Structure formats: structure tokens, C-alpha cells
N, C-alpha and C positions, 0 to 999 in steps of 0.2 A: 584634502584639497589637491587637485591636479596641479602639477608644476613642471616647467620645462627643465630638463636635465640631460646630461650626456649618459647614455645607457648602452649596455652591451647585452645582446641576446645570444645565449650559448645553447646549442642543441647537440647533445651527444647521443649516439645510437651504436649498438653493438650487442654481441652475445653477453648475456647476463652472467655475472660471477661476483663473489664477494670482493669488496675493496675498490670498486670503480668509483662510487660516489666519494669515498674518502680521498682517492687519488686526485679526482678533479678539483676538489675544494682545497687540497693541499697546494695545488698549483696557484690557486687564486689567493691563498692566505697571505703571502708577503705584500700584497698590494693594498692600497687604501680603497676598499670596495664595500658597498652596502648591497646586500641581497634583497631585491625588491619582490621577487616572486620565484617560486620553485615548484616543479611538478615532476614526478617520476612514476613510470609505470613499466611493468614487465608483462609482455604478451608473448605467449608461446616461446619462452626462453630468450626473448630479445628485449633488451633494456632501451627505453627512450627516456632521457633526462633533459629537461629544459629549465634553464634558470635565467632570470633577468637581473642584471646588476647595474648599479650606478657607480661610475668610476671617474677618475681624472682623465680628461682626453689625452694628456701627455703620456699616459700609461697604455694606450690602446695597442701600439705595435708590440710592446714587450709582452703584454698579456696574450695577444694573438700568437706570438712566436712560441711562448711557453705552452699554450694549449695545443698547438700543432705537434710539438715535440711529445707531449703527453699522449696525444692520439696514437702516435706510432708505438709508443711504449705499451699502451693499453690495448692495442689492436682494435681501436674503435674509430668511428667517424665523428668528427667534431666540426660543426659549422658555426660561424659567428656573424653577427650583424651589429655594428657599432654606429650610433647616430644620436643626434640631439632630438629628443622626443618629449612629448607631453605624456607622462605615464601615470597610471593609476592602478593600484592592485584591485583585484576582484573584491577583496574584503572591504574596500573603501566605497564601493558602489552601492547606492541605496536601492531598496525595493527589488531585490533579486527574486526571481521566481525559479522554482524547481519543477522540471517536467520529468516524471518517471515513466519509462516505457517498459512494459513486461511482455515477453514473448517466449514461446517454446521453440520457435524457429524464426529468428529475426533475419529479414532479407535486406539486401542493398536498396531495393525499391522502397521498402518501408522507411529506412533511415533517410533516404533522399526526400521522400514525401514529407516526413516530419520536419526535417531541416528547412525545406522549402516553405512549408506552412508557417513556420516560426519567422523566417525572414520576411515573409509576406505581411506579417503584422507590424513590422518595423522593429521587432526585438532582435537582440544580438546574442548569439551563443557564446558564453564566456568559457565554459568548460564542459567536457563530456567525460563521464567515468562509468565503468561497469561496476555496479555495486553488488551483483549476485550472479551466479551462473547455474544454481540449482535451488529448487526444482524448476525454476524458470530463469531466463536471462533477464536481468534488470539493468537498464541503461539510464543514467541520470544526466539530463541537460540542465545546466545552470544558465539562466538568461538574465540579461539586463535590458532596461529600456522598453519593457513590454507591459501590457495591461492583462491581468489574469483572465478576465471574462472574454476578451477578444481572442487571446491565445487558445483558451479552452474551446471556444466556438470554432476556431479554425482547425483544431486537431481532432475534434469529435468525429467528423465523417471518415477519418482515416482508420479508425479502430476496426470497423467491419471489413473494409477493403483490404487491409494488410494483416488482419488477424493479430492485432496487438491490443494491449490494454494501456491506457494513458491516464495519468493523474497530473494535474497542474495545481501547485500549492505555493503559497508565499514562503519566502526564506526568512532568515533572521531567527531571533530567539523563539518566535511563535511556533516554528517548525518542531522545536524540541521541547515544547511546554508539556506539562502533565495533561493527558487526554483521558476522555471517557469513551470507550469503544463498546457500542451496543450491538449485540448479535441476535438475529432471528435464530430459531432452533431447527425446525423441520427443513431439510434439504440445504441447510447452511451449517449450523454447528454439528448436526448429525446428517447422515446420508439418507435417512428414511423420512416418511411422513408418519408420525406416531398414530394418527387416527386410522391409517390404512393397516398398520400392524394390529390394532385392536379389531378392526373390521374383519381381518382374516380369521380371527378367533371366533367371530360371530357368523362367518360364512357369507358376509355381504361386501367383500373387498371390491368387487367389480363395480357395484353401485356407488360405493363411497369414493372410489378413485375418479369416476366420471364427475362427481360433484366437486371434488377437490381441484381437479384440473381446471374446471370452469371458474372456480373462485380465484385461483392463482392467476388466471388470465385477466381477472377483473370483470368477467361477463355477468356475474351475479354478486349480490351483496354478501360480504364475508359472514356476518352474523347469521343471516338467513341460511347460508350454506352450512355453517357449523352446526346449527341446531338441527338441520335436516339430517346431517351425517350422524350426530350423536343419538338421535332418535332411533336410528337403525341398530344401535348397540344395546337397546333395551333388553334386560334380563340376562345380560352377560355376567358371569360370575366375577366377583371382585378379584379372585385369585389370578385372573389372566393379566392383571396389571404387573404383577411380579414377573410373569413369563415374558411379557413385552419388554420390561426393563432389561432383561438379559439379552434381548435381541438387538438392542440399539447399538449402532456403530458410529463412532465419532468420525467426522469428515477428516480425510488425510490432512495433517498439519494443524488440526484444531487445538490439540493439547499444547503444541509448540507455540502457537499464536497466543493462547491464553496465559501460559506460564511465563513467556517472555515479557509480555506486556505488564503482567503483575510484578515481575521481578524488577522492572524498570520504574515502578511507582505509578503506572497508569491504572485506570479502573476499568474492569470488564463487567458489563451488565448484560442481562438476557431478557428478551421479551418473546413470548411464544403464543401463537394461536392454538397451540396444543394444550397439554394437560400437565399441571404440576404434579399430579398423582404419579405420572410416569417418569418425568424428568427430574424430580426432586433429588434422588440419590446421585444422579450424574452431576448436577450443579454443586452439590456438597463436595463431591470428589474433586471438581475443578476449582473449588474454593471461591465460587461466585456467590456473593452475598446479596446483591441487589437483583431482583428478577420479578417478572410479572407473567402469569400464565393462567389459563382457565382451570376450573375445578369441576371434575365430574361429580354428579350427584349419585350417592350410593346409599341404599337402604336395604337392611336385612341381608347384606352380603351380595347384593345384586345391583348392577347399574340400572338406573331408572329410565335412562334415555334423555335425561335432562342435565342442566348445569347449575352450579351454585354461584351466586354473585354475578357481577357485571361481566360481559364478554370482552376479552382482550382482542379488539379488532384493530383496524388500520389507524383510527384516530387515537385509540388508547396507547398504541405503541409510541406515537409521537409525544403524547402526554407523559409517558413513563420516561422518555429520554430527557425531557425538560426537568422533570422532578428529580431524577437521579443526578443530573448535572448540578442542580441547585443544592442537593444534599451533599455533594462532594466538592462544592465551591469551584466548579469548573465552568468556564464560559461556554456558551453554545458554539462559538467559533472553534473551540478545541474538542468538539464531540465528533465521533465517527459512527455512522450507522451502516450495518452490513445486512443485506437480505436478498431474497430471490423472487419474492412474489408481489402481487398487487397490494396485498395488505401491509407491505413494508414501505409503500411509497411515501406516506406522510412522514415517517421518521427519517427516511432518506433525504426528503426535502428539507426537513428541519435541521439536520445535522450540518456541522461545518464542512464535513466531507462525507458524502453519501456514496457507498460502494455497492454495486450490483454483483452478487456472487453467482456465477453460472445461472444467470437470471433470464426471465422471460423478456422478449424484445421491448415491451413497454417499460419495464423496470430499467433496462440498460439505457434506454433513451432518456429517462428522467434522472438517472444518477450522475454524479460528478465524474465517477470512474467506474470501471468494471474489472472483474477478475474472471478470466475464462479458464484458467488453470484449475484442475480439480483439487489443488492444494491450498487450504485456507491460510497457511502461514505466508503465502505470497503477499498478503496484505501488509506484512511487516515492511516489505521493501517499498511499498507505496508511501509508508509513513517515514521513510528515511532511516529505518533501523538496519544497521549493517549486519550481514550474516555472521560476522565473528562473534556477536553477542547474543545470537539466537540460541535459546536453550534447546 
């Protein structure tokens, strides 16, 4: 509950070195004081420390005098503000929202636009922190008094204009709950399109690539496009599958993303419009147990140009997300779907957080957030996972 009390705001700044925080609070220790809030940050070797205290008004002058003497001794600047206020710590405020901004080169214009859009919705910025500096800069805004959908809609137009990626998520325990993160494979988990690697062995790469690009844009039905491309692989020796497996390259940061999520108890699943024949060993290496992918039909050591079983298309990816979440007893609100193409749209829409990874414009427009960095582990920062625990 908010309550009126006499408080003192203390702001210390100066060159960082060991012992400053200890010295400040040793000055305050003899007085009857309650620490209400505390924030400290070091930027480029300079320390900024702010604390809010509740105190007896009769002690104001003595505390201020001791602080000024300490400032001279520490060679720091200390500013104070004492007043009767209605105070409430950020922890006591309900329905906080987290806005995570990712950028490889964050500009003042971008920060101003983001802050302006937030204030325009009636929300208040309670805290801003840098949560990562590599491979991208990640800045987290904690907001109070805002509606998630309204803030998301207000911030969405800024992503293209200022070349930033933005995610808006609810705070509280839900932010740190066990999650299921589902990944597309081609051009997401790996850098290539598997069918194009196979097509290169059959000498039909150009024809297949044209069909693939059309399907990823959503110009033609995925199943139709897949069957057309696979038909061009007819009579290809089964042995090329092993060759292609050795050519697959994981996307930068993919192994870090998967291993970090798994080490924290989250579940990673995979759905692919490609072929389990090719990606099976990779999934085993990454210890991914739940997956769906298409199966090439092979007879007498040759690809027939057909498929076995149902096609893993746009709808099937969303079905897989729901089934895997139910299998792991994870609510759909705690699911994350990551993909780049039109056949990922249904699972992105179904997930609690849909992320477009270096995606086509239509996918970016439909997703809750996007990642434009080539590093897949940037997704961790959108999820609020600190770089100190990234494996």
C-alpha cells in the first residue's frame, strides 16, 4: 500500500572504485533509517548510485551534513532531496510490463521515439537498464500503468524506422516461468535451406530455389511447393543425404540458445518443412527430443521424388506447438515460436510470444517481435535471460 512518509532521495555519482557503496551506507548506518529503494550502475567507469530512504524528519540536517562530508572524502558528488511523499517501490506496483529493445547501433532518436510512444499510451517508465552489450545492445524498460496490446501497437511502427527489435511482455512470475521454445529449422536453426543443398546434388538448385522463395513469401501453397521441389530430386542416390548432413551450418548463437534454455529447465522443440532424414543427427547432437519434419521416400537406394506420411506444413507446425506444450504441461501463454517464413505464421500466431528471425516482411508484421541480428542467441535477451548465465 502507498503511504505518506518523510523520505530522502540520495544520488551519488563519481569515478567508480571499490568501497564507495560501503562508505555511503556506513554514513547512514547510525541513523534510524529504512531503505525503500536502491539502484546502482557503472557506465564507462563512472558510478551512479541512487537510494530512497525513509527517516525521522528531525535527522534530516544531520544526515545531510554527514553526506556532504562523505562526498568530500570520497571525491564524489552527492545530491539529496528530503520531503514528505507518498512512496511506493516498483516491486509493489501491479501489472508491470517489460519492453526489451535490441539494436546493433542504438541511436538517441530511437530512444526518444520509444520513450515518447510509451508515454503516449499513458504508461510510466519505472526503470531502464542495459541487460546486454553483445552480440547486440539490449535495453529493458520496466513500465507501470500500461496496457500490453496498446503499447505493442504503439511501438511496432518504430522497429523499421529506427532499425530496432522490440518485445513487450508482462512482468511478474510469468516472465520467469518454464517455457517451451519451438524453432523452425531452415534459415532459422541452420543457415541453409536443406532442400536447396539436396537440389545442388541433383543439378536443379536454380529451379528449386525459385519455388522455395515463392513459398516462403506465401505466394504459393507450401505443400504444393514442397511436392514440386521433391519431385525434382527423383533418382538422387540416398548417399547424398550423408553428404548434405556434413554441409549443414548452425546459425550463429543457435547452440548457445538451445543449451542455455535447456540448462535453465526450458523445453526446446523443432518443427521443419525440411527432412528428418537430413536433420536427425543434428537434433540428436543438440539433445532436442520433440520434433516434427517431413520424410523423404527412398526405394532401392534412390529418392523416389515423393514423401512418406503427412506433410509438415504451416498448419501442422501450429498443431505440433500445441501438442508439445500439452505433453510438457506448459500453458500456451508460456510458449515461444521462432521462424522466418510464411509457413511459420500459424505457430507464431498461436504462441504466447511469436518471434520473426531475419524474416520476410509479412512474417515480421505478424509476429509479436522480431530479431534482425544474425545471432540466434539474441532471443535470450527478449526472454529476460541475463548474459551472465548464457552458456
